[in-house]
C-alpha positions in Angstrom: -106.8 -22.1 -179.8 -105.0 -24.6 -177.5 -107.2 -27.4 -175.6 -106.0 -28.8 -172.4 -107.7 -30.8 -169.7 -107.0 -29.3 -166.0 -105.0 -31.9 -164.5 -108.1 -33.0 -162.1 -109.8 -34.4 -165.4 -107.1 -36.5 -166.1 -106.9 -38.0 -162.4 -110.7 -38.1 -162.3 -110.7 -40.3 -165.5 -108.0 -42.7 -164.5 -110.0 -43.3 -161.2 -113.3 -43.9 -163.0 -111.3 -46.1 -165.5 -110.2 -48.0 -162.5 -113.6 -48.1 -160.7 -115.5 -49.3 -164.0 -112.9 -52.1 -164.6 -112.2 -50.5 -168.4 -108.9 -49.4 -169.2 -107.4 -47.3 -172.1 -104.8 -49.5 -174.0 -102.3 -47.7 -176.0 -102.4 -47.5 -180.0 -100.9 -50.0 -182.1 -98.0 -48.1 -183.8 -98.0 -50.3 -186.9 -101.5 -49.0 -188.4 -101.1 -45.7 -190.3 -101.9 -43.4 -192.9 -100.0 -40.6 -194.5 -101.8 -37.8 -196.9 -99.8 -35.0 -198.8 -102.7 -32.1 -199.3 -105.3 -34.4 -198.7 -104.4 -37.3 -201.0 -103.1 -40.5 -199.6 -99.9 -41.1 -201.5 -99.1 -44.8 -201.3 -98.7 -47.3 -198.5 -95.8 -46.3 -196.0 -94.1 -49.2 -194.1 -92.4 -46.5 -191.7 -92.7 -42.8 -190.7 -89.8 -41.0 -188.4 -88.7 -38.0 -187.2 -92.2 -36.8 -185.9 -90.7 -35.3 -182.9 -90.0 -31.6 -181.7 -87.7 -30.7 -179.0 -87.3 -26.9 -177.4 -83.6 -25.3 -176.7 -83.1 -24.5 -173.1 -80.8 -21.5 -172.4 -79.2 -21.2 -169.1 -79.3 -17.4 -167.3 -77.0 -17.6 -163.9 -78.4 -14.6 -161.8 -75.9 -12.8 -159.9 -75.9 -13.6 -156.3 -78.1 -16.6 -156.7 -75.8 -19.6 -156.4 -78.3 -22.5 -155.5 -79.4 -23.0 -159.0 -79.3 -21.6 -162.9 -82.6 -20.2 -164.6 -83.6 -22.6 -167.5 -85.3 -20.5 -170.3 -87.0 -21.8 -173.1 -85.8 -20.8 -176.7 -86.2 -22.0 -180.6 -88.3 -25.3 -181.2 -86.1 -27.6 -183.2 -87.8 -30.5 -185.7 -85.8 -32.8 -187.6 -86.1 -33.9 -190.7 -89.4 -36.0 -191.0 -88.7 -39.7 -193.0 -91.1 -41.5 -195.0 -90.5 -45.0 -195.9 -92.6 -46.8 -198.6 -92.6 -49.7 -200.9 -92.2 -48.8 -204.4 -94.7 -48.8 -206.7 -95.7 -47.3 -210.1 -97.1 -44.2 -208.2 -94.1 -41.9 -207.9 -95.9 -38.9 -206.1 -93.4 -38.4 -203.6 -90.2 -38.8 -206.2 -92.1 -35.9 -208.6 -92.5 -33.7 -205.8 -88.6 -34.2 -205.1 -87.4 -33.6 -208.7 -89.5 -30.7 -208.9 -87.5 -29.6 -206.0 -84.4 -30.2 -207.3 -85.1 -28.7 -210.5 -86.0 -25.2 -208.3 -89.7 -25.4 -208.8 -90.5 -25.4 -204.8 -93.9 -26.1 -203.4 -94.3 -26.5 -199.5 -97.1 -28.8 -198.8 -98.9 -30.0 -195.9 -98.6 -33.5 -194.2 -100.7 -35.6 -192.3 -99.9 -38.6 -190.4 -102.8 -40.3 -189.0 -102.7 -43.3 -186.4 -105.8 -45.6 -186.9 -107.2 -47.6 -184.2 -108.9 -51.0 -184.0 -111.7 -50.0 -186.4 -109.2 -48.8 -189.1 -110.4 -45.1 -188.3 -108.1 -42.3 -187.3 -107.8 -42.1 -183.6 -104.9 -39.4 -183.3 -103.0 -37.4 -186.1 -100.7 -34.6 -186.7 -100.2 -32.2 -189.5 -96.6 -31.4 -190.9 -96.3 -27.8 -191.9 -94.9 -26.5 -194.9 -93.0 -29.7 -195.8 -90.4 -29.8 -198.7 -88.6 -33.0 -199.7 -84.5 -32.5 -199.4 -83.5 -36.0 -199.7 -84.5 -39.0 -201.7 -83.1 -42.5 -201.8 -84.2 -45.0 -203.9 -84.3 -48.8 -203.6 -81.2 -50.9 -203.0 -81.1 -54.2 -205.0 -79.7 -57.4 -203.9 -80.5 -60.9 -205.9 -80.1 -63.1 -202.9 -83.2 -61.3 -201.0 -86.1 -62.8 -203.0 -88.7 -61.7 -200.7 -87.8 -58.4 -199.7 -90.0 -55.3 -200.9 -88.4 -52.4 -202.8 -88.6 -49.1 -200.8 -88.0 -45.4 -201.4 -87.3 -43.0 -198.7 -88.0 -39.3 -198.6 -86.5 -37.0 -196.0 -88.5 -33.6 -196.0 -87.8 -30.1 -194.2 -90.7 -28.3 -192.4 -91.9 -25.6 -190.3 -93.5 -27.4 -187.3 -96.0 -30.2 -186.2 -99.5 -29.6 -185.1 -101.8 -32.1 -183.5 -105.1 -30.6 -184.4 -108.3 -30.1 -181.6 -110.2 -33.0 -183.6 -107.5 -35.2 -183.1 -107.0 -34.3 -179.1 -111.0 -34.4 -179.0 -111.3 -37.9 -180.5 -108.6 -39.4 -178.3 -111.1 -38.4 -175.3 -113.9 -39.3 -177.1 -112.5 -42.7 -177.7 -112.8 -43.6 -174.3 -116.1 -42.7 -173.6 -117.5 -44.5 -176.6 -115.6 -47.6 -175.8 -116.9 -47.4 -172.4 -120.7 -47.1 -173.5 -120.2 -50.0 -176.3 -118.9 -52.3 -173.4 -122.4 -52.3 -171.8 -121.7 -50.8 -168.8 -123.1 -47.4 -169.9 -125.7 -46.6 -172.3 -125.5 -45.8 -175.8 
């Protein structure tokens, strides 16, 4: 099921926000959680590779010289890279070691961006991930305050932004407006 607001709603919401003086500030990217199969697996310092792109093929139609047709093709996903401070909890390394020994188990991962109240405001589900690369910490005696980190790269079969996440984004604006005192809660 796909949940899409018609373009008119976006414009109406923008106008209403300007009229009420209430604005939607962007979320801060430093406050997030990562779950693997519903379990928090440590404090992560960085997540990268949360992206996708669609290949575009070209078709030159005979007799049409003004343009070339652009046709969407396959969706590609780069590796998801998780970086976390090294602790005694080695869930990700254990998963990687199992895959290296041939015991492949695909897992779903959820990346949640938290709002100012430390509650999830947007999240993405990464489907059927498998760790394919692990990097341990770099040791340097001259850096006494650096945290030891490990990095795990995962291949996966897609990213989904669930409808609940998208509704939460819309609901946040309404609730913030009501809590501002301009509305009724």
